[in-house]
MOPAC internal coordinates of N, CA, C and O (Angstrom, degrees):
PM7 1SCF
backbone

  N    0.0000 0     0.00 0     0.00 0    0    0    0
  C    1.4432 1     0.00 0     0.00 0    1    0    0
  C    1.5208 1   108.34 1     0.00 0    2    1    0
  O    1.2310 1   121.02 1   -46.93 1    3    2    1
  N    1.3182 1   115.65 1   133.07 1    3    2    1
  C    1.4596 1   121.07 1   176.97 1    5    3    2
  C    1.5152 1   108.44 1   -96.38 1    6    5    3
  O    1.2310 1   120.22 1   -54.97 1    7    6    5
  N    1.3223 1   117.19 1   125.03 1    7    6    5
  C    1.4509 1   122.76 1  -179.82 1    9    7    6
  C    1.5156 1   108.51 1  -111.16 1   10    9    7
  O    1.2310 1   120.68 1   -65.75 1   11   10    9
  N    1.3375 1   116.30 1   114.25 1   11   10    9
  C    1.4541 1   119.54 1  -179.06 1   13   11   10
  C    1.5211 1   112.18 1   -95.03 1   14   13   11
  O    1.2310 1   120.60 1  -164.66 1   15   14   13
  N    1.3154 1   116.46 1    15.34 1   15   14   13
  C    1.4625 1   119.71 1   178.04 1   17   15   14
  C    1.5117 1   112.12 1    79.94 1   18   17   15
  O    1.2310 1   120.34 1    67.85 1   19   18   17
  N    1.3144 1   116.96 1  -112.15 1   19   18   17
  C    1.4649 1   121.17 1  -173.40 1   21   19   18
  C    1.5279 1   114.06 1   -73.10 1   22   21   19
  O    1.2310 1   119.47 1   166.48 1   23   22   21
  N    1.3331 1   118.62 1   -13.52 1   23   22   21
  C    1.4653 1   120.59 1  -176.13 1   25   23   22
  C    1.5232 1   113.22 1   -94.53 1   26   25   23
  O    1.2310 1   119.19 1   165.19 1   27   26   25
  N    1.2879 1   119.16 1   -14.81 1   27   26   25
  C    1.4494 1   121.77 1   179.49 1   29   27   26
  C    1.5145 1   112.04 1   120.85 1   30   29   27
  O    1.2310 1   121.20 1    15.10 1   31   30   29
  N    1.3283 1   115.30 1  -164.90 1   31   30   29
  C    1.4543 1   121.39 1  -175.84 1   33   31   30
  C    1.5250 1   109.61 1  -129.41 1   34   33   31
  O    1.2310 1   120.94 1   -33.54 1   35   34   33
  N    1.3209 1   115.80 1   146.46 1   35   34   33
  C    1.4574 1   121.90 1   173.46 1   37   35   34
  C    1.5205 1   106.77 1  -114.69 1   38   37   35
  O    1.2310 1   121.25 1   -56.60 1   39   38   37
  N    1.3241 1   115.22 1   123.40 1   39   38   37
  C    1.4583 1   122.10 1  -178.68 1   41   39   38
  C    1.5188 1   108.56 1  -108.70 1   42   41   39
  O    1.2310 1   120.59 1   -53.52 1   43   42   41
  N    1.3354 1   116.47 1   126.48 1   43   42   41
  C    1.4555 1   121.91 1   176.56 1   45   43   42
  C    1.5268 1   107.62 1   -94.94 1   46   45   43
  O    1.2310 1   120.57 1   -57.72 1   47   46   45
  N    1.3263 1   116.51 1   122.28 1   47   46   45
  C    1.4601 1   122.33 1  -173.71 1   49   47   46
  C    1.5323 1   112.15 1   -99.95 1   50   49   47
  O    1.2310 1   120.07 1  -158.14 1   51   50   49
  N    1.2966 1   117.48 1    21.86 1   51   50   49
  C    1.4591 1   121.69 1  -176.57 1   53   51   50
  C    1.5268 1   112.01 1   -60.73 1   54   53   51
  O    1.2310 1   119.95 1   138.95 1   55   54   53
  N    1.3164 1   117.70 1   -41.05 1   55   54   53
  C    1.4732 1   121.54 1   179.31 1   57   55   54
  C    1.5217 1   110.68 1   -60.80 1   58   57   55
  O    1.2310 1   120.42 1   138.44 1   59   58   57
  N    1.3172 1   116.81 1   -41.56 1   59   58   57
  C    1.4642 1   121.28 1   179.10 1   61   59   58
  C    1.5304 1   110.85 1   -61.27 1   62   61   59
  O    1.2310 1   120.56 1   137.68 1   63   62   61
  N    1.3242 1   116.54 1   -42.32 1   63   62   61
  C    1.4608 1   120.71 1   179.95 1   65   63   62
  C    1.5245 1   110.11 1   -65.82 1   66   65   63
  O    1.2310 1   120.62 1   135.22 1   67   66   65
  N    1.3287 1   116.41 1   -44.78 1   67   66   65
  C    1.4595 1   119.92 1   179.98 1   69   67   66
  C    1.5269 1   111.19 1   -61.88 1   70   69   67
  O    1.2310 1   120.20 1   138.63 1   71   70   69
  N    1.3244 1   117.21 1   -41.37 1   71   70   69
  C    1.4668 1   120.90 1   177.80 1   73   71   70
  C    1.5261 1   110.77 1   -63.54 1   74   73   71
  O    1.2310 1   120.53 1   136.06 1   75   74   73
  N    1.3249 1   116.60 1   -43.94 1   75   74   73
  C    1.4586 1   121.16 1  -179.42 1   77   75   74
  C    1.5358 1   111.12 1   -62.72 1   78   77   75
  O    1.2310 1   120.78 1   138.59 1   79   78   77
  N    1.3271 1   116.11 1   -41.41 1   79   78   77
  C    1.4631 1   121.04 1  -178.32 1   81   79   78
  C    1.5319 1   112.80 1   -85.00 1   82   81   79
  O    1.2310 1   120.88 1   175.62 1   83   82   81
  N    1.3375 1   115.92 1    -4.38 1   83   82   81
  C    1.4697 1   121.73 1  -176.36 1   85   83   82
  C    1.5323 1   110.91 1    53.74 1   86   85   83
  O    1.2310 1   121.76 1  -131.87 1   87   86   85
  N    1.3250 1   114.23 1    48.13 1   87   86   85
  C    1.4614 1   122.15 1  -178.05 1   89   87   86
  C    1.5235 1   109.45 1  -115.86 1   90   89   87
  O    1.2310 1   120.66 1   -40.10 1   91   90   89
  N    1.3108 1   116.33 1   139.90 1   91   90   89
  C    1.4628 1   120.30 1   178.05 1   93   91   90
  C    1.5255 1   110.44 1   -84.17 1   94   93   91
  O    1.2310 1   121.38 1   -21.11 1   95   94   93
  N    1.3153 1   114.97 1   158.89 1   95   94   93
  C    1.4633 1   120.40 1   175.84 1   97   95   94
  C    1.5256 1   110.22 1   -62.52 1   98   97   95
  O    1.2310 1   120.95 1   143.70 1   99   98   97
  N    1.3188 1   115.78 1   -36.30 1   99   98   97
  C    1.4525 1   120.31 1   179.85 1  101   99   98
  C    1.5327 1   110.70 1   -64.17 1  102  101   99
  O    1.2310 1   120.11 1   135.19 1  103  102  101
  N    1.3215 1   117.40 1   -44.81 1  103  102  101
  C    1.4615 1   120.52 1   179.13 1  105  103  102
  C    1.5308 1   110.75 1   -63.93 1  106  105  103
  O    1.2310 1   120.30 1   138.39 1  107  106  105
  N    1.3255 1   117.02 1   -41.61 1  107  106  105
  C    1.4641 1   120.67 1   177.14 1  109  107  106
  C    1.5226 1   110.21 1   -60.38 1  110  109  107
  O    1.2310 1   120.38 1   139.25 1  111  110  109
  N    1.3151 1   116.89 1   -40.75 1  111  110  109
  C    1.4580 1   121.28 1   178.16 1  113  111  110
  C    1.5273 1   111.04 1   -59.91 1  114  113  111
  O    1.2310 1   120.72 1   136.32 1  115  114  113
  N    1.3246 1   116.23 1   -43.68 1  115  114  113
  C    1.4651 1   121.05 1  -178.77 1  117  115  114
  C    1.5231 1   111.22 1   -66.25 1  118  117  115
  O    1.2310 1   119.84 1   132.32 1  119  118  117
  N    1.3382 1   117.91 1   -47.68 1  119  118  117
  C    1.4685 1   119.44 1  -175.00 1  121  119  118
  C    1.5253 1   113.69 1   -77.43 1  122  121  119
  O    1.2310 1   120.20 1   158.62 1  123  122  121
  N    1.3367 1   117.22 1   -21.38 1  123  122  121
  C    1.4674 1   120.23 1  -178.76 1  125  123  122
  C    1.5224 1   112.96 1   -97.94 1  126  125  123
  O    1.2310 1   120.55 1   157.70 1  127  126  125
  N    1.3321 1   116.54 1   -22.30 1  127  126  125
  C    1.4589 1   119.26 1  -175.38 1  129  127  126
  C    1.5223 1   113.01 1    78.88 1  130  129  127
  O    1.2310 1   120.63 1  -168.33 1  131  130  129
  N    1.3296 1   116.39 1    11.67 1  131  130  129
  C    1.4720 1   121.79 1   178.37 1  133  131  130
  C    1.5204 1   107.69 1   -95.53 1  134  133  131
  O    1.2310 1   120.74 1   -45.72 1  135  134  133
  N    1.3217 1   116.19 1   134.28 1  135  134  133
  C    1.4634 1   120.45 1  -178.42 1  137  135  134
  C    1.5263 1   111.42 1   -58.73 1  138  137  135
  O    1.2310 1   121.08 1   -35.42 1  139  138  137
  N    1.3324 1   115.54 1   144.58 1  139  138  137
  C    1.4596 1   122.31 1  -178.86 1  141  139  138
  C    1.5192 1   111.11 1   -56.12 1  142  141  139
  O    1.2310 1   120.00 1   135.36 1  143  142  141
  N    1.3234 1   117.61 1   -44.64 1  143  142  141
  C    1.4735 1   119.91 1  -177.79 1  145  143  142
  C    1.5267 1   111.74 1   -66.25 1  146  145  143
  O    1.2310 1   119.91 1   149.90 1  147  146  145
  N    1.3188 1   117.77 1   -30.10 1  147  146  145
  C    1.4651 1   120.73 1   176.06 1  149  147  146
  C    1.5283 1   109.95 1   -68.10 1  150  149  147
  O    1.2310 1   120.47 1   135.83 1  151  150  149
  N    1.3235 1   116.70 1   -44.17 1  151  150  149
  C    1.4628 1   120.88 1   176.48 1  153  151  150
  C    1.5325 1   109.84 1   -59.99 1  154  153  151
  O    1.2310 1   120.78 1   136.81 1  155  154  153
  N    1.3074 1   116.11 1   -43.19 1  155  154  153
  C    1.4686 1   121.31 1   178.67 1  157  155  154
  C    1.5308 1   110.90 1   -59.47 1  158  157  155
  O    1.2310 1   119.95 1   138.42 1  159  158  157
  N    1.3295 1   117.70 1   -41.58 1  159  158  157
  C    1.4704 1   120.88 1   179.38 1  161  159  158
  C    1.5262 1   111.37 1   -65.85 1  162  161  159
  O    1.2310 1   120.02 1   141.02 1  163  162  161
  N    1.3211 1   117.57 1   -38.98 1  163  162  161
  C    1.4657 1   120.05 1   176.64 1  165  163  162
  C    1.5271 1   110.52 1   -64.76 1  166  165  163
  O    1.2310 1   120.09 1   140.07 1  167  166  165
  N    1.3108 1   117.44 1   -39.93 1  167  166  165
  C    1.4628 1   120.80 1   179.49 1  169  167  166
  C    1.5270 1   110.68 1   -65.51 1  170  169  167
  O    1.2310 1   120.13 1   138.15 1  171  170  169
  N    1.3207 1   117.36 1   -41.85 1  171  170  169
  C    1.4632 1   120.98 1  -179.65 1  173  171  170
  C    1.5252 1   112.55 1   -77.07 1  174  173  171
  O    1.2310 1   120.01 1   164.44 1  175  174  173
  N    1.3353 1   117.58 1   -15.56 1  175  174  173
  C    1.4630 1   121.01 1  -177.00 1  177  175  174
  C    1.5078 1   112.65 1    80.32 1  178  177  175
  O    1.2310 1   120.35 1  -156.59 1  179  178  177
  N    1.3327 1   116.93 1    23.41 1  179  178  177
  C    1.4602 1   121.76 1  -179.91 1  181  179  178
  C    1.5240 1   112.52 1   -88.13 1  182  181  179
  O    1.2310 1   120.10 1  -154.07 1  183  182  181
  N    1.3133 1   117.41 1    25.93 1  183  182  181
  C    1.4579 1   122.96 1  -178.17 1  185  183  182
  C    1.5203 1   108.72 1  -102.86 1  186  185  183
  O    1.2310 1   120.57 1   -50.21 1  187  186  185
  N    1.3098 1   116.52 1   129.79 1  187  186  185
  C    1.4583 1   120.93 1   175.68 1  189  187  186
  C    1.5241 1   109.98 1  -103.07 1  190  189  187
  O    1.2310 1   120.72 1   139.90 1  191  190  189
  N    1.3242 1   116.22 1   -40.10 1  191  190  189
  C    1.4662 1   121.33 1   177.90 1  193  191  190
  C    1.5251 1   108.66 1  -116.70 1  194  193  191
  O    1.2310 1   121.50 1   -56.80 1  195  194  193
  N    1.3122 1   114.74 1   123.20 1  195  194  193
  C    1.4576 1   120.47 1  -178.53 1  197  195  194
  C    1.5276 1   109.42 1   -81.00 1  198  197  195
  O    1.2310 1   120.89 1   -50.37 1  199  198  197
  N    1.3173 1   115.90 1   129.63 1  199  198  197
  C    1.4583 1   122.53 1   176.57 1  201  199  198
  C    1.5262 1   107.32 1   -93.26 1  202  201  199
  O    1.2310 1   120.32 1   -67.32 1  203  202  201
  N    1.3273 1   117.00 1   112.68 1  203  202  201
  C    1.4516 1   120.70 1  -175.85 1  205  203  202
  C    1.5253 1   112.40 1   -65.72 1  206  205  203
  O    1.2310 1   119.76 1   151.05 1  207  206  205
  N    1.3203 1   118.07 1   -28.95 1  207  206  205
  C    1.4548 1   120.65 1   175.74 1  209  207  206
  C    1.5306 1   109.91 1   -63.53 1  210  209  207
  O    1.2310 1   120.49 1   136.79 1  211  210  209
  N    1.3217 1   116.66 1   -43.21 1  211  210  209
  C    1.4644 1   121.05 1   177.77 1  213  211  210
  C    1.5237 1   110.18 1   -62.93 1  214  213  211
  O    1.2310 1   120.20 1   134.34 1  215  214  213
  N    1.3195 1   117.23 1   -45.66 1  215  214  213
  C    1.4653 1   121.06 1  -179.92 1  217  215  214
  C    1.5281 1   110.45 1   -60.90 1  218  217  215
  O    1.2310 1   119.97 1   137.08 1  219  218  217
  N    1.3295 1   117.66 1   -42.92 1  219  218  217
  C    1.4666 1   120.95 1   178.45 1  221  219  218
  C    1.5211 1   111.42 1   -62.05 1  222  221  219
  O    1.2310 1   120.45 1   137.85 1  223  222  221
  N    1.3248 1   116.74 1   -42.15 1  223  222  221
  C    1.4713 1   120.45 1   178.47 1  225  223  222
  C    1.5250 1   111.56 1   -63.51 1  226  225  223
  O    1.2310 1   120.92 1   137.74 1  227  226  225
  N    1.3268 1   115.84 1   -42.26 1  227  226  225
  C    1.4640 1   120.02 1   179.19 1  229  227  226
  C    1.5274 1   111.04 1   -65.80 1  230  229  227
  O    1.2310 1   120.50 1   136.90 1  231  230  229
  N    1.3239 1   116.65 1   -43.10 1  231  230  229
  C    1.4639 1   120.54 1   178.93 1  233  231  230
  C    1.5276 1   110.99 1   -61.62 1  234  233  231
  O    1.2310 1   120.47 1   137.36 1  235  234  233
  N    1.3256 1   116.71 1   -42.64 1  235  234  233
  C    1.4595 1   119.84 1   179.63 1  237  235  234
  C    1.5280 1   110.61 1   -65.11 1  238  237  235
  O    1.2310 1   120.22 1   134.34 1  239  238  237
  N    1.3184 1   117.19 1   -45.66 1  239  238  237
  C    1.4665 1   121.39 1  -178.31 1  241  239  238
  C    1.5304 1   111.83 1   -65.12 1  242  241  239
  O    1.2310 1   120.39 1   145.10 1  243  242  241
  N    1.3252 1   116.86 1   -34.90 1  243  242  241
  C    1.4608 1   121.57 1  -177.25 1  245  243  242
  C    1.5321 1   112.96 1   -95.98 1  246  245  243
  O    1.2310 1   120.99 1   176.91 1  247  246  245
  N    1.3365 1   115.70 1    -3.09 1  247  246  245
  C    1.4624 1   121.44 1  -178.61 1  249  247  246
  C    1.5325 1   110.53 1    52.94 1  250  249  247
  O    1.2310 1   121.51 1  -126.09 1  251  250  249
  N    1.3338 1   114.72 1    53.91 1  251  250  249
  C    1.4603 1   120.50 1  -178.92 1  253  251  250
  C    1.5239 1   109.23 1  -139.18 1  254  253  251
  O    1.2310 1   120.27 1     0.78 1  255  254  253
  N    1.3081 1   117.10 1  -179.22 1  255  254  253
  C    1.4605 1   121.18 1   177.41 1  257  255  254
  C    1.5264 1   110.18 1  -109.66 1  258  257  255
  O    1.2310 1   121.16 1    -8.39 1  259  258  257
  N    1.3029 1   115.39 1   171.61 1  259  258  257
  C    1.4722 1   121.53 1  -177.66 1  261  259  258
  C    1.5320 1   111.14 1   -58.12 1  262  261  259
  O    1.2310 1   120.13 1   138.88 1  263  262  261
  N    1.3186 1   117.36 1   -41.12 1  263  262  261
  C    1.4727 1   120.35 1  -178.12 1  265  263  262
  C    1.5229 1   112.34 1   -66.25 1  266  265  263
  O    1.2310 1   120.44 1   162.29 1  267  266  265
  N    1.3261 1   116.76 1   -17.71 1  267  266  265
  C    1.4622 1   119.50 1   175.20 1  269  267  266
  C    1.5308 1   111.28 1   -76.13 1  270  269  267
  O    1.2310 1   120.54 1   159.47 1  271  270  269
  N    1.3348 1   116.57 1   -20.53 1  271  270  269
  C    1.4609 1   122.02 1  -176.79 1  273  271  270
  C    1.5208 1   113.16 1  -102.67 1  274  273  271
  O    1.2310 1   120.83 1   142.52 1  275  274  273
  N    1.3439 1   116.02 1   -37.48 1  275  274  273
  C    1.4614 1   120.96 1  -175.17 1  277  275  274
  C    1.5200 1   110.33 1  -120.71 1  278  277  275
  O    1.2310 1   121.01 1   -44.83 1  279  278  277
  N    1.3277 1   115.67 1   135.17 1  279  278  277
  C    1.4608 1   121.06 1   179.41 1  281  279  278
  C    1.5223 1   109.56 1  -132.37 1  282  281  279
  O    1.2310 1   120.10 1   -47.17 1  283  282  281
  N    1.3332 1   117.41 1   132.83 1  283  282  281
  C    1.4647 1   122.34 1   176.22 1  285  283  282
  C    1.5230 1   108.78 1   -96.96 1  286  285  283
  O    1.2310 1   121.18 1   -46.28 1  287  286  285
  N    1.3266 1   115.36 1   133.72 1  287  286  285
  C    1.4650 1   121.37 1   176.59 1  289  287  286
  C    1.5191 1   109.27 1  -126.43 1  290  289  287
  O    1.2310 1   120.55 1   -44.11 1  291  290  289
  N    1.3190 1   116.55 1   135.89 1  291  290  289
  C    1.4705 1   120.87 1   178.26 1  293  291  290
  C    1.4979 1   110.68 1   -74.46 1  294  293  291
  O    1.2310 1   120.10 1   180.00 1  295  294  293

């Protein structure tokens, strides 16, 4: 989860999706073309700037929408 302090928090739900689909990070990396370490950073919430190309690849590979991956919390 990324915490920007006074503006709120952004939670990446990628781990939840992978658990639900019973998919490994490695398999997601292969089918999406996104590097394993990038997927790992999204899962840990170590992302400060979101790469829309990466998000599009993940959404296509997981057959989901952006809101399924990223959540804003006040």
